[in-house]
N, C-alpha and C positions, 0 to 999 in steps of 0.2 A: 504493499501498500504506502501512496505517495505523503510525503509529509503535508502536501494541501489538505489531503482528507483526515489522515489525523487531528490538523490543528481547526478543521470545520467539524469535527464530529465536538473539539473540546471548545469551541465557541457554544454550538448548539446545548452540550449538558451544563455548562457554565450558567447559560440563560436558562435552564429549567431547573439547576439547584437553589435558583431564589425562592420560589414560587415555597416549596416547604419550609425555607428559611424564614421567609415572610410569616407564615402559618406559626411558624413553633417560637417565632417572637412577639407573639401576641398572648404566651403565656409564660414567657422567661426571660432573659437579657443577652447580648452579644457573645460575653465572656463566654457560657454555658453553651451557644451553637458553635465558637470557634475551637472548643477545647474538645465537644465530642466529636467533630470534624477532624483534628489532628490526632485524636486517639488513637479513633478506630484507622486511618490512613496510614498513622504511624504502623502497625499491629500487620495492615493488610502487605504494605510495600515491604517489611521487613520479610514477612512469611516468602512472599513471590521472590525476593531477592535471594533468600536462603534455597529456597528450591530451586531455583532455575538457571543460580552462575553457582559452580564450585568455589569455597570458602577461600583456596588458596590462590584462585584466579583475581580476587579484588585487589586492587591496587588504592593506596591511599592519598595518590597524587590527584594533586586538586580538593584534598579534603576542606582543608580551610577557605575555598571558595563557598561551599555548599554551606558552611558553618555560618558564611557573612550573609549567604541566601535564606536560608533560615531565621536568621534573625529578623530581616527584612519579611518575609514573607514563607508558607501562608498565613502563620498563624497571629503574628499582630496587624499584617494588611488585611485580615479577613475580620477579626475584632472591629476596627475602624470602618471597613466596608459595610459589618452586619448591622452595627452602631447607624451608618446612614441608613439603611434599609428600612432600620427600626422608628428613625426619624424622618426622615425623607420620603419613604417607600421604594419600592421597586423600581418604578418608573423614572424618576427621579436620579435615585443614587446610580443604578447600573450607567447610565451612561456617561455619568460624568468620572465612576470607574478606570473604562472603559479609554480614559484619555493617558490609562499609563504606556498606550503606545506612542503618544509623543514624547511623556517622560524618557521612555527609554531607547528614544532616537536622542535626544535632548545628552542625555547621559552617555554613547556611545560616540557623540560628537565632542565632546567635551575631554571622555578620558581615553576613549579609544581614538581621535584625531579623524571619526569621517569627515565627508567635506558634506558643507551645509549647500544646499540647491534652492531653486526657486519653489520649485514642491513643497519641500518640504516646508518654507516662511508659509506658502499658500494654506498647506493642510493645516499648519499649527492656526492660521487665523480661523480657519472654516472651524477648526476645535473649538477655538476661545468663543465664537459666536454661537454654534450648538450649545455649548452647558450655560453661556448665558440666557438663552433664547428658554432653555429648560428652567433655569432657576431664579428665572425675572419672576416676582409676585408683585402685586398692589397693598398684600396685608390682609385683605378682606377676606378672599374667597379658599384661601391658602391654611392648612391646620402646621405647617412647620415654619420653620426659623432658617431665613437664608443664610445665616452663622453658622447654620447644620452645613455646611456644604464642606467645611474645612474636613470632616471626615472620609466623603468617597475621596476628597482630593489626596489626604494624607494616605489612604491605601492603595491609589494610584500609586503616586510618587515611592509607596515600599514596594508594590509588585514590581515596579520598573526596575528599579533596583536589584532586588530579587533575581529576576529574567536574564540581566546582563552576566550575574555572580552566576548564575547556575550556566549559561553558555560556556564560558571562562572554563568552569569544574569540567560540564559532560565532554571537553575538549581534550582533557587530560586522562579523564579515570573512563569513558569508553563504556561504561555500562549504565542506560538512564533511568535502571529502575533501582539502581545502587547511589546514586546521585540523588534522587528522589528520597527513598529512605533517608540517607543522612540528613536531607534538606528539613526533614518532614520533624526527624527526629530534635533538632535543635528548635527547630518551630516551636515543638510541644513542652520542651522543658524552658524556654523563653518565655512564652504566655503563661505557664504555671508558674514561673517566677515573679511575672509582675502579678497575676492575680493576688499571691502571698502576699506582697511589697503593698498594692494597694490596699489590701485589705490592712496590714497592719496600721498603715497610715492613717486611713479611714473606715474604722469597723462599722460604721452605721449604714443597714442595710446588707443583703445578701450577695454575696461576690457570685453563686451559682445558684440559679433558680431551676430546680428539679423536679419535675412532674412528670405522669406518664404522657398526657398528651405533647406536651413539649418536646420529649424525648422521641416522640415515634417521626414527628415532622424533622427534626434533627436526624435524626437515622437515615430516613430517606434521603436529604440533602447530604450528608456526610458520604452515600453509595456513591450517587452522582458523582459529587465534585472528586471524589476518588478514584475513579473511572478516569475525569475527564484530566486529572493532573496527571496521570499516566497516559494518556494519550500526547498531552504537552510536552512532556518530556521526550517521548518518541520521535514527536514533529522537531525538536529544538535541537537533537541530538543528531540529527539527518539533514537539517537545514541552518539556515543562520536567520537572528535575530528580525532582520529587515522584509525577509522573504515571507514569516510565516505571521508575524503581528498585524497585517492588515486582516488577514483572515478572522485572527483570535479577536479583532478587536470589533467584530460585529456583533458580537452578543450581547448587548445591548438589543439589538432587534430581535433576536430570538426570547429577550430579557421578557420585553412589553407583549410581543406575539403569546408568548405562555401566559403572562398578568391576564390580558386579554380574554384567555381560555378557563382561565382557574380562579382569578382574584377579583372577579368581577365585583364583590361586593366591600372590600377597602382597598383597590385601587382604579382612582381616576384617570385617565386616560385621555388627554387634550390632545385639539390638531396640532397646538402650538408643541407639546413634548413629543408628540409625533417627528413634527419637521425637524426639532433641535436633534434628534436621535439620528434622522437620517446625516443631515449635515455632519453631525460629528464622524459618524461612519464613512460618509464622503471625503473628508477631511484626513483621516484616517489611511484611506487608499491613494489618497491623493499624494498623500507622503513619499508615496513609495514607484512614482508613474517613469 
């Protein structure tokens, strides 16, 4: 299968995973969502890695790049993303998170010396317009605060940083599943530590909210997200970032499509949100013309 197919499956599954996440957050919080996902993902990835790869063939080359990737995402990035979904909704938060494609390019230009082109500038402008089109509101008909867009934006930056670290690590380690397992493990440890420290500093309110209904939705989301995670590492290991990120950046379209199908009672999709999403995706694609 071609890397384009891998990353298209990734985008579709990422869009789909936001639906059970949104439902679970109605009875829980972002920390519980992210921790559930990472625990499931880590166990699954290490199980597959140990089953498919001989232990003596696994190399520690590039280990630190995966450690850095794991510090950024998916744990912390997903927590910020889920907080954005909780406060803004799927149809607003997901398109903003998709700007991680732009951040990925900017990081590559600054640290990897990639060339700045006219399509890159034009695409960046389209993404800026799209994000502002989605997030603009007059304060009378919206239940969310404009300042809450910081959560999906931070998530986008963390995802972008993690993508670049993963790519460098994959060039050295050669085993996508092993790289994914290391990244997920570090991310699980970082998120757990962050929750403990936060709890010690502010003991008011529960750090985790565990109940059967929320865990049911989070488990479904974790399965979908974990499969998407594997496909993304497979795509990243066989292609470069600039080639696969435009396709990965289409996940807001899938999120809106699935929201329309499954979240009619909780998500409001306006023509402005649809137009802004299309502009963002078009801008992402235009960067790589």
